[in-house]
C-alpha positions in Angstrom: 62.3 125.0 142.3 64.5 128.2 142.3 64.7 130.7 139.4 68.7 129.5 138.9 67.5 125.8 138.6 64.7 126.7 136.1 67.3 128.3 134.2 69.7 125.8 134.1 67.5 123.4 132.8 66.2 125.7 130.1 69.8 126.0 129.1 70.1 122.6 128.9 67.3 122.0 126.7 68.0 124.3 124.4 71.5 123.2 123.6 69.9 119.4 123.4 67.6 120.8 120.8 70.1 122.4 118.6 72.1 119.5 118.7 69.5 117.5 117.5 68.8 120.4 114.7 72.5 120.0 113.8 71.9 116.1 113.5 68.8 116.4 111.6 70.7 118.9 108.9 73.4 117.0 108.8 71.6 114.2 107.6 69.4 115.9 105.1 72.5 117.5 103.5 73.8 113.7 103.4 70.8 112.5 101.8 70.6 115.5 99.4 74.3 115.0 98.5 73.9 111.3 97.8 71.0 112.1 95.7 73.0 114.0 93.3 75.9 111.9 92.9 75.4 110.0 89.6 77.5 108.1 87.0 78.4 108.5 83.2 79.3 106.3 80.5 81.5 107.5 77.4 83.3 105.6 74.8 84.8 105.8 71.3 83.5 103.9 68.1 86.3 102.8 65.9 86.8 100.5 62.6 87.6 97.1 64.1 90.7 96.9 61.1 91.5 100.1 60.3 90.7 101.8 63.9 89.5 104.9 62.0 86.7 106.4 64.0 83.2 106.3 62.6 81.5 109.3 62.9 77.7 109.9 63.5 77.4 106.3 64.5 74.4 106.1 66.6 74.9 104.9 70.3 71.8 103.8 72.1 71.6 103.6 76.0 68.7 101.7 77.3 67.3 100.8 80.7 63.8 100.0 82.4 62.0 100.3 79.0 63.4 103.9 78.4 66.4 104.7 75.3 68.6 107.7 75.4 70.3 108.0 72.0 73.3 110.1 70.9 75.9 110.1 67.9 79.4 110.0 68.0 81.6 113.1 67.4 84.2 113.8 64.9 86.6 111.8 66.5 84.2 109.0 67.1 83.7 109.7 70.8 80.1 109.6 72.6 79.0 110.2 76.2 75.9 109.7 78.3 76.1 111.9 81.8 73.7 111.9 84.9 72.8 108.5 84.8 71.4 106.9 87.7 73.0 103.8 89.2 72.1 100.9 87.8 72.2 98.0 84.3 72.6 99.7 80.8 72.7 97.9 77.3 74.2 99.9 74.9 73.5 99.5 71.4 75.6 100.6 68.6 74.5 100.7 64.9 76.3 102.5 61.8 75.7 101.6 58.3 77.1 98.6 56.7 78.6 97.4 60.0 77.4 94.8 62.2 75.3 95.8 65.1 77.4 96.0 68.5 76.0 95.4 72.0 77.2 95.5 75.4 75.8 95.3 79.0 77.5 98.0 81.5 76.5 98.7 85.1 77.1 102.5 86.2 77.5 103.2 89.9 77.5 106.4 91.6 80.4 108.7 91.4 82.0 106.3 88.8 82.8 106.7 85.1 82.5 103.8 82.8 84.0 103.6 79.4 82.8 101.4 77.1 84.7 101.7 73.7 83.8 99.4 70.7 85.4 98.6 67.5 82.9 96.9 65.3 83.3 95.2 62.1 82.2 96.2 58.5 79.8 93.7 57.1 81.1 91.1 54.9 79.2 89.1 52.1 79.8 86.5 49.5 80.2 87.5 45.6 79.2 84.0 43.7 77.9 83.1 40.1 78.5 80.9 37.0 80.1 82.5 33.8 78.8 81.2 30.5 79.6 81.1 26.7 77.4 83.7 24.8 76.9 81.0 22.0 76.9 77.7 23.5 75.6 78.9 27.1 77.4 76.1 28.6 79.7 77.1 31.8 83.1 77.9 31.1 86.1 76.9 32.9 89.0 78.8 34.0 87.7 82.4 33.7 89.4 84.5 36.3 87.0 86.9 37.8 88.6 89.8 39.6 86.8 92.3 42.1 88.6 95.6 42.6 88.5 97.7 45.8 90.6 100.7 45.2 94.1 99.1 46.0 92.8 96.0 47.1 91.9 92.9 44.7 90.0 89.8 45.1 90.3 87.2 42.6 88.7 83.5 41.8 88.9 81.4 39.2 85.4 79.5 38.0 85.8 75.6 38.4 84.4 72.9 36.0 80.7 73.8 36.4 81.9 78.1 35.6 81.2 78.6 39.4 83.0 81.4 41.3 82.6 82.6 44.6 84.8 85.3 46.4 84.2 85.3 50.0 84.3 88.2 53.0 84.0 91.0 51.0 82.9 93.9 52.8 79.8 95.8 51.7 80.5 98.4 49.4 81.0 99.2 45.6 83.4 97.6 43.8 84.6 97.1 40.0 84.5 93.7 38.8 86.8 92.5 35.9 87.0 89.0 34.2 89.1 87.4 31.7 90.2 84.1 29.9 92.7 83.2 26.8 90.9 83.4 23.6 87.9 85.3 25.2 86.9 88.6 24.5 86.9 90.8 27.8 83.5 92.2 28.5 85.4 95.2 30.4 85.0 96.6 33.8 81.8 96.4 35.4 80.7 98.4 38.6 78.8 96.5 41.4 77.2 97.8 44.3 77.5 94.7 47.1 74.7 95.0 49.9 74.4 93.0 53.2 72.8 90.2 51.3 74.5 87.5 49.3 75.2 88.7 45.7 74.7 86.7 42.7 76.1 87.9 39.6 76.3 85.7 36.6 78.6 86.6 33.7 78.1 85.9 29.8 81.3 86.0 27.9 82.4 85.6 23.9 84.9 83.4 22.5 87.0 84.9 19.8 86.8 83.4 16.5 89.1 82.5 13.7 88.9 81.0 10.2 90.6 78.2 8.5 91.1 77.0 4.6 92.7 75.1 2.6 93.2 73.0 -0.9 93.2 69.0 -0.9 94.9 67.5 -3.9 95.8 64.0 -5.5 99.4 63.2 -4.4 99.9 61.4 -8.1 98.2 63.7 -10.5 98.2 66.8 -8.2 94.7 66.8 -9.2 92.2 68.8 -6.9 90.0 66.4 -4.7 86.4 67.1 -4.4 84.0 66.1 -1.5 86.9 65.4 0.9 85.4 65.5 4.6 87.5 68.0 6.9 86.4 67.8 10.5 88.2 69.9 13.0 87.5 69.0 16.8 88.8 70.6 20.3 87.3 67.7 22.1 84.3 70.1 22.7 83.3 71.6 19.4 83.3 69.5 16.0 83.3 71.7 12.9 82.7 69.4 9.5 82.9 70.6 6.0 84.0 69.2 2.4 85.9 70.6 -0.5 84.3 72.0 -3.7 84.7 71.1 -7.2 88.1 73.2 -6.7 89.3 71.0 -4.0 89.2 74.0 -1.6 87.9 73.9 2.1 86.9 76.8 4.4 85.5 76.5 8.0 84.2 79.7 9.6 83.6 81.1 12.9 85.8 78.7 14.5 86.5 79.5 18.1 90.0 80.4 19.1 92.0 77.4 20.4 94.0 74.6 19.7 92.2 72.0 17.3 92.9 68.4 15.5 92.0 67.9 12.2 90.8 64.8 10.5 90.6 64.4 6.2 89.1 61.3 4.7 88.4 60.5 1.1 87.1 57.1 -0.1 90.0 55.3 -1.6 92.7 57.8 0.0 94.5 57.6 3.3 93.2 59.4 6.2 95.4 62.1 7.2 95.5 63.6 10.6 97.1 66.9 12.1 97.4 68.0 15.9 97.5 71.2 18.0 96.5 73.7 14.9 96.3 77.0 16.6 93.2 79.1 15.2 93.3 82.6 16.7 91.5 85.3 16.7 90.6 87.0 13.5 92.9 85.3 11.5 93.0 82.8 8.9 95.1 79.9 9.1 95.5 78.4 5.4 96.2 74.5 5.4 97.1 73.1 1.8 98.1 69.7 1.5 98.1 66.3 -0.9 95.9 62.6 0.1 97.8 59.6 -1.0 95.7 57.0 -3.2 95.2 53.8 -1.6 96.7 50.8 -3.3 93.4 48.3 -2.9 93.4 44.8 -4.0 90.3 42.6 -3.9 92.0 39.1 -4.7 89.6 37.8 -1.6 86.6 39.3 -3.1 85.2 37.4 -5.7 82.0 39.2 -7.5 79.7 38.7 -10.6 80.4 40.8 -13.5 77.0 42.0 -13.0 77.3 43.6 -9.8 79.6 45.5 -7.6 81.0 46.0 -3.7 80.4 48.5 -1.3 83.1 49.1 1.5 83.7 51.8 4.0 84.6 52.9 7.6 82.7 54.7 10.5 84.1 56.9 12.9 83.7 59.9 15.1 84.8 63.5 15.0 87.9 62.7 16.9 89.1 60.0 14.6 87.9 56.8 16.4 86.7 54.0 14.7 83.5 53.2 15.8 82.3 49.2 16.0 78.7 48.0 16.1 77.4 50.6 13.9 74.4 50.1 12.0 74.7 50.0 8.4 71.3 49.9 6.4 71.9 49.7 2.2 68.4 49.7 0.3 66.3 50.6 -2.5 62.9 49.2 -3.9 64.3 45.9 -4.8 67.1 45.2 -2.2 67.8 45.6 1.3 71.2 45.0 3.4 71.8 45.2 7.2 75.1 45.1 8.9 77.2 46.3 11.6 80.5 47.2 11.3 83.6 45.5 12.8 86.1 46.0 15.8 88.0 48.5 13.3 84.7 50.4 12.2 84.9 48.5 8.6 81.7 47.2 6.7 81.5 45.6 3.2 78.9 44.6 1.1 79.6 42.2 -1.7 78.0 41.3 -4.9 75.5 44.2 -4.7 73.0 44.5 -7.8 73.6 47.7 -10.1 71.6 50.5 -9.0 70.9 53.4 -7.0 70.6 53.0 -3.4 70.3 54.7 -0.1 72.6 54.3 2.7 72.1 55.2 6.5 74.6 54.5 9.3 73.7 54.9 12.7 74.8 54.0 16.5 73.0 54.2 19.9 73.6 57.6 21.6 75.3 58.7 18.0 73.8 60.7 15.4 72.8 59.5 12.2 73.9 60.1 8.6 71.9 59.3 5.4 73.3 59.3 1.9 70.4 59.1 -1.0 71.0 58.4 -4.3 74.4 56.5 -4.2 74.8 54.6 -7.8 76.6 51.5 -7.6 77.9 50.1 -11.2 78.5 46.8 -12.3 82.0 45.8 -11.5 82.8 48.6 -9.3 84.1 49.3 -5.9 82.5 51.8 -3.9 83.7 53.4 -0.9 81.7 55.4 1.6 82.9 56.3 5.0 80.9 57.9 7.7 81.3 60.4 10.6 79.0 60.2 13.6 78.8 62.4 16.4 78.0 61.4 19.9 74.3 62.4 21.4 75.3 63.1 24.7 75.5 65.5 27.7 76.9 66.4 31.0 75.1 66.3 34.4 76.9 67.8 37.2 75.9 69.4 40.5 76.7 69.8 44.4 75.6 67.4 47.0 75.4 69.5 50.7 73.4 68.4 54.0 69.9 70.0 54.5 70.0 71.3 57.5 73.3 72.5 57.9 73.9 73.4 54.2 77.6 71.7 54.2 78.9 69.8 51.3 79.1 66.4 51.5 82.1 64.7 50.3 82.7 61.7 48.5 79.1 60.7 48.2 78.0 58.5 45.2 75.8 59.7 42.8 74.0 57.2 40.4 71.9 58.1 37.4 69.8 55.4 35.5 67.2 54.8 33.0 66.3 51.8 31.3 69.1 51.7 28.8 71.9 52.9 31.1 73.2 52.9 34.7 76.1 55.3 35.4 77.7 55.9 38.9 80.6 58.1 40.2 81.8 59.6 43.4 81.8 63.4 44.3 84.6 65.0 45.6 86.0 66.3 48.8 83.8 69.5 48.0 80.4 67.4 47.4 80.6 68.4 44.0 80.2 65.9 40.9 80.4 65.7 37.1 79.5 63.2 34.5 80.6 63.5 30.6 79.0 62.0 27.9 75.7 60.6 29.4 73.8 59.5 26.6 70.9 61.7 25.9 67.5 60.8 27.7 65.5 60.7 30.8 67.3 60.0 33.9 66.6 59.2 37.9 69.7 60.5 39.6 70.4 59.2 43.2 72.5 60.3 45.8 73.7 58.2 48.7 76.2 58.9 51.5 77.3 57.1 54.9 74.8 58.0 57.6 72.5 59.7 55.5 69.1 58.8 53.8 69.1 58.6 50.1 67.9 61.2 47.9 66.2 61.1 44.5 65.6 63.4 41.4 63.2 62.0 39.1 62.8 63.4 35.3 66.0 64.7 34.6 66.4 65.1 31.1 69.9 65.1 29.4 70.2 67.3 26.0 72.7 66.5 23.3 75.7 69.0 24.2 74.1 70.8 27.3 75.1 70.8 30.9 72.1 69.5 33.1 72.6 70.9 36.9 71.4 68.7 39.8 72.1 69.9 43.1 71.0 67.2 45.8 70.7 67.7 49.9 70.7 64.8 52.0 69.1 64.3 55.5 71.1 63.0 58.1 69.8 59.3 59.7 70.4 60.5 63.3 72.2 63.4 65.1 73.7 61.7 68.4 74.4 64.3 71.2 77.3 63.6 73.6 76.8 64.5 77.1 79.9 64.7 79.6 78.4 63.5 82.9 81.4 64.2 84.5 81.5 68.2 84.4 81.3 69.3 88.4 79.1 72.8 88.1 80.0 75.3 90.9 77.8 76.3 93.5 76.1 79.6 92.9 77.8 82.2 95.3 75.9 85.3 96.7 77.0 88.4 94.4 78.6 91.2 96.4 78.8 94.9 95.3 82.3 96.5 95.2 84.4 98.8 92.5 82.9 98.5 88.8 85.4 98.4 86.6 86.1 99.9 83.2 85.0 97.8 80.1 86.4 98.1 76.7 84.8 95.0 74.5 86.0 93.3 71.5 83.0 93.4 69.3 82.7 89.8 67.7 83.3 89.4 64.1 80.2 87.5 62.0 81.7 84.4 62.7 81.7 84.5 66.6 78.4 86.3 66.7 77.0 83.3 68.7 78.9 84.0 71.5 77.6 86.0 74.6 80.2 88.4 75.6 81.4 88.1 79.4 79.5 90.7 81.3 81.2 92.2 84.3 78.7 92.7 87.2 81.1 93.5 90.0 84.7 93.4 91.3 85.4 93.0 95.1 88.7 94.6 95.9 88.4 93.4 99.5 88.1 89.8 98.8 89.5 89.2 95.1 86.4 88.5 93.6 85.3 89.0 90.1 81.8 88.2 89.5 79.3 88.4 86.1 77.1 86.8 83.7 77.5 84.6 80.8 75.7 81.6 78.2 75.1 78.8 80.8 78.2 76.4 80.0 80.3 78.8 78.6 83.9 78.9 80.1 85.0 82.0 81.4 89.1 82.7 81.4 90.9 85.5 83.2 94.4 86.3 82.1 96.6 88.8 83.8 99.0 90.9 82.3 101.9 88.5 83.6 100.5 85.9 82.0 98.5 84.4 84.8 95.5 82.3 83.6 92.4 81.1 85.5 89.1 79.8 84.3 85.6 79.2 85.5 82.3 77.9 84.2 79.0 79.8 83.5 76.4 78.5 85.9 73.2 77.3 84.8 71.5 80.5 86.3 74.2 82.6 83.7 76.3 83.6 87.0 79.7 82.9 87.3 82.5 84.5 90.2 85.9 83.8 90.3 88.5 84.3 93.1 92.2 85.9 91.9 95.1 85.7 93.5 95.7 89.7 93.6 93.8 92.4 92.3 94.4 96.2 92.8 93.4 99.5 91.8 95.3 100.1 88.1 95.3 96.3 86.9 94.5 95.7 83.7 93.0 92.1 82.7 91.5 90.5 79.8 88.2 88.4 80.2 87.1 85.7 77.8 84.3 83.8 77.2 84.8 80.7 74.9 81.4 78.7 74.1 81.5 74.6 73.3 82.6 75.4 69.5 85.7 76.9 70.9 84.9 80.3 69.6 85.4 83.1 72.0 84.8 86.9 72.5 86.9 89.3 74.9 86.3 92.2 77.3 89.6 94.1 78.4 89.2 95.4 82.2 90.7 98.2 83.8 90.1 98.6 87.7 89.8 102.1 88.6 89.0 104.0 91.8 85.6 105.7 92.7 85.5 109.3 91.1 84.2 112.1 92.5 80.9 113.8 92.3 79.7 115.9 89.9 78.0 118.1 92.2 79.0 120.5 95.0 81.6 118.4 97.5 80.6 118.2 101.0 82.8 116.8 103.9 80.9 114.6 106.1 83.7 113.9 108.3 83.7 117.5 109.8 80.1 117.8 109.9 79.9 114.8 112.3 82.8 116.1 114.1 80.9 119.2 114.8 77.8 117.6 115.9 79.5 115.2 118.5 81.6 118.1 119.6 78.4 120.3 120.2 76.7 116.9 122.1 79.9 116.5 124.5 79.7 120.3 125.0 76.2 120.3 125.9 76.9 117.3 128.5 79.9 118.7 129.9 77.8 122.1 130.8 74.9 120.1 132.1 77.5 118.3 134.6 78.9 121.4 135.5 75.9 123.2 136.2 74.8 120.3 138.1 77.3 120.3 140.6 77.2 123.7 141.6 73.4 123.7 142.2 74.1 120.7 144.8 76.7 122.6 146.5 
């Protein structure tokens, strides 16, 4: 082999070596460049209601068991840089706010934005307002919660209960008031994330009533006149003194009816007498003497007659009241008639004890009543009812929701009383005779529930809340629902995701997570809760929908999808509760590292190889000549 030919072969081999070296170097540069391309996540944290940026909110980024934590700046912004491609979970925490999360997929060379508008925690403030003296619930009290310039008000119900819902966690001023009651003043209250139960006690204002009662004929003072004040709940009883004067002190402010009675005189009634705080109401009047004839009563000269009437504090006549008249020698027993009257004729002269009583009413005893021969003595009685009130609420044991129009029955050996709860499950029974009862609650589709040994005391309120269990719960399944077949996911340009943080009402909704957006095939794919409906809404109003498959994936083909499009993706669960994600389609971003132009590297490499081949052909041709 000639020297020239060997030299040509060496040069050719050398060129081939240089070309291979350039190719390998190009591959190393490409691999190195690929390894330096990373993604980023950034965003802004604000209050959902006020849109105010939240400073120092904790933002945690988790993936593969590792977590990075940062905090928002003075503008509510946060940022994570140099992130490897993959799926990440963002968790946002801020004091007194609900925690928000969002799954985000990071692709190399792409900045993904994930803004959060989070909701401040809400709680309920509830309690019962009672009277400081009677300890009974007070209806109609206006409870007001003040938060700066905002106020929230609720009036207590017939059980003295109030509920102010959806208060943000924070500090408040609480005030409450009711006509004829003293205001306790403002109360500072710090509301935490748990339900706050705050009971209040208010004091009713008091006044005084006094007056003088005289005979209408001779204007003389009348002694031992019974004076009864009643507002339907509170009763006050007194009698005139030797000067015909009566005084009732510490009377709760409000409107009252007054009944005045004295045997041998006509009863006198007054209505709507206003007694005000720290004021004295003066009421003077005359009683008209009865003109009684006894033509129908024949008595022996050595005996007398005892008569009278039995009433309640409101002046209503009480029939079937039991009257007992006795001393060591005689004993008489009878009941009042339909008018509340009784009369005993031909009673021997002497000193007697009289007892007036009625079932579920108080008993009054009068001692040393002297009956003279040939006399007519009148003795009236006022008996107070011995009763209380049972009230409460009927609810579903599992759901905790009220059961409207449930039937409530209270029973013992002597009484059975039935009522219905209202639409909110609340019920109340007034004028329940004092005693021990069994309370029974029943409703359609529920098992009956019993409360035993419920004791009702005179003038007191007894609360009995009852929870019922449903007989059966039926689950209806629509067999006509067609499930879509799973489709293999295809990678593409990832979207910018701006999640709408769920409020407490839609915490159960899994937000629609976006996994890929394919601009070539116009397909969007993601994950969600199986069975949820996924809706995609375009800015022009176009709406498309699909269903999350059993494996938790979904995909949908859209008519058009371009860089710059803004769409809304909404997940709706079986209860109709929804959560949205706003999506903007952006193009790939440049690498954060040094930029390398692969086109010119490849072009140079190919040019050198072609040049080497051309040189080889030329040399070979010369050698053959």
